[in-house]
N, C-alpha and C positions, 0 to 999 in steps of 0.2 A: 268814398264816393269819388266819381270822376267828374271833373269840370269840363264841360263842352262849350264854354262861352264863346270860343272862337270859331266853332263849326256849327253854324245855324242849321244847315240842311240836315246834317247827320243827327244832331240832337232833336230836331223836329221829327225826323223819321223814327227814331228810337223811342222818343216820348210817346208818339202817336200809337205805336204798336205795344207799349207797355213794357219795354225792355229795361228802361232805366230804373234804378232802385239801389239796393244795397248789395249788388252782385260783385264778386271779386273781379279784379282787372282782367285776369286770364279769361274768365267766362264772358266778360263784356267784349273782349277783343274777338273771341271765337264767334259771337253773334254777329259782330260787324263784318268779319271776313266771310262768314258763310252766307249772309244776306247779300253782300256785295258781289261775290262770285256767282251766287245763284242768278242775280240780275245780269251779270256778264254773260252767262252761258245760256240758260233756257228761258229766261223771263223777259227777254227784250233785245239783247245785243248779239246773241249767237256767236260768242267768241271762238268756239271750237270750229266754226265753219271757215275761219281765216287760214288755218293750217300754218300759222307762222311759227317758225322754230328758232330764228335768230334772236338771241336774248336782248340785244339792243332795241330791235324793232318791237319785240313783245313788251318790253318795259315802257316804251313810248306809247304804245297802244293802251296799256293798262292805265297809264296816267290820264290819257284822254277819256277813257271809259269811266274812270273814277270821277272825273269832273262832270261827265254826262249824267251819271247816276245822281250826283249831288244836285245838279240843276233839275233833274227830273223829279226828285223828292221835294225840292223847294216849290216847283210848279204844282206838284200834287197837293202839297200842303195849302197853297193858295186856293186851288180849285175846291179842295175840301172845306175850306173856310167859307167859300161862296155858296156851295151846295154840298151839304154834308153827305158823306158816303153811307148808303143804306146798309143796314145790318141783315145778315142772313139769319135763318132760323136757329142756328146754333150760337148766335151771338157775336160772331166775328164779322168784320167789315167785308163787303163784297169785293172790293179792290184794295190793293196796297197803295200807298202814296206814290211809289215808284211807278206802278202800272197806270195810275190815274194821270200822273204828270207826264209820262212818256206819250200817252194818248193825246193829252192836251198839247204837248210840244209839236206833235205831228200835225194837229189841226192848225196850230198857229203858223207854222212855217209854210203852209200851202195857201195862206191868206193873201189875196191880192193887194192888201193895203199895207204897203211897206212902212209907212210912217208909224203905224200901230205896232208892227213887229219890232222896229227899232226902239220905240218907247218901252215896250214889254221887256226887251233884252236889257235895256238900261236899268229898269227896276229890278229885274231878276238878278243882276250882278251886284246890286246894292244890298244893304243889310235887311231891309224890310221885305215883306211879301208883295209881289206885284199884283195887288188886288184891282187897282183902278184900270190899268191896261187890260186886264182880263174882262172886267165889266164892260169896257168900251168895245171889246171884240165879241161880246154877246154870250160869254160863258155864264 
């Protein structure tokens, strides 16, 4: 078993999608990398549109994008706790935590109430889920 106690957003995302269990470490890492790079490329950040080829700049961009994915998943987990994601006919959820969180972050950052945005960011960067700021924003 893999201990993810220090990585709340990652463990939330993988637990929510049902990936955690008794899988070997190599399969577990493949799931993490495939999911994260899928989010980098076609599911939100369009990494390939940057055309960056310098390795130093690319590694810096990948670190920033990894942080953005983690914050999106954590936001999505909080939003899913407030309003559960509906199930489709085949039994899977209609949206991933990443997609839900990215959409939520976009809505939050265009809000004219800066004090609520700062309160949300403070809670987002802490260990818990930012439930109260999201409820104050009307989610």
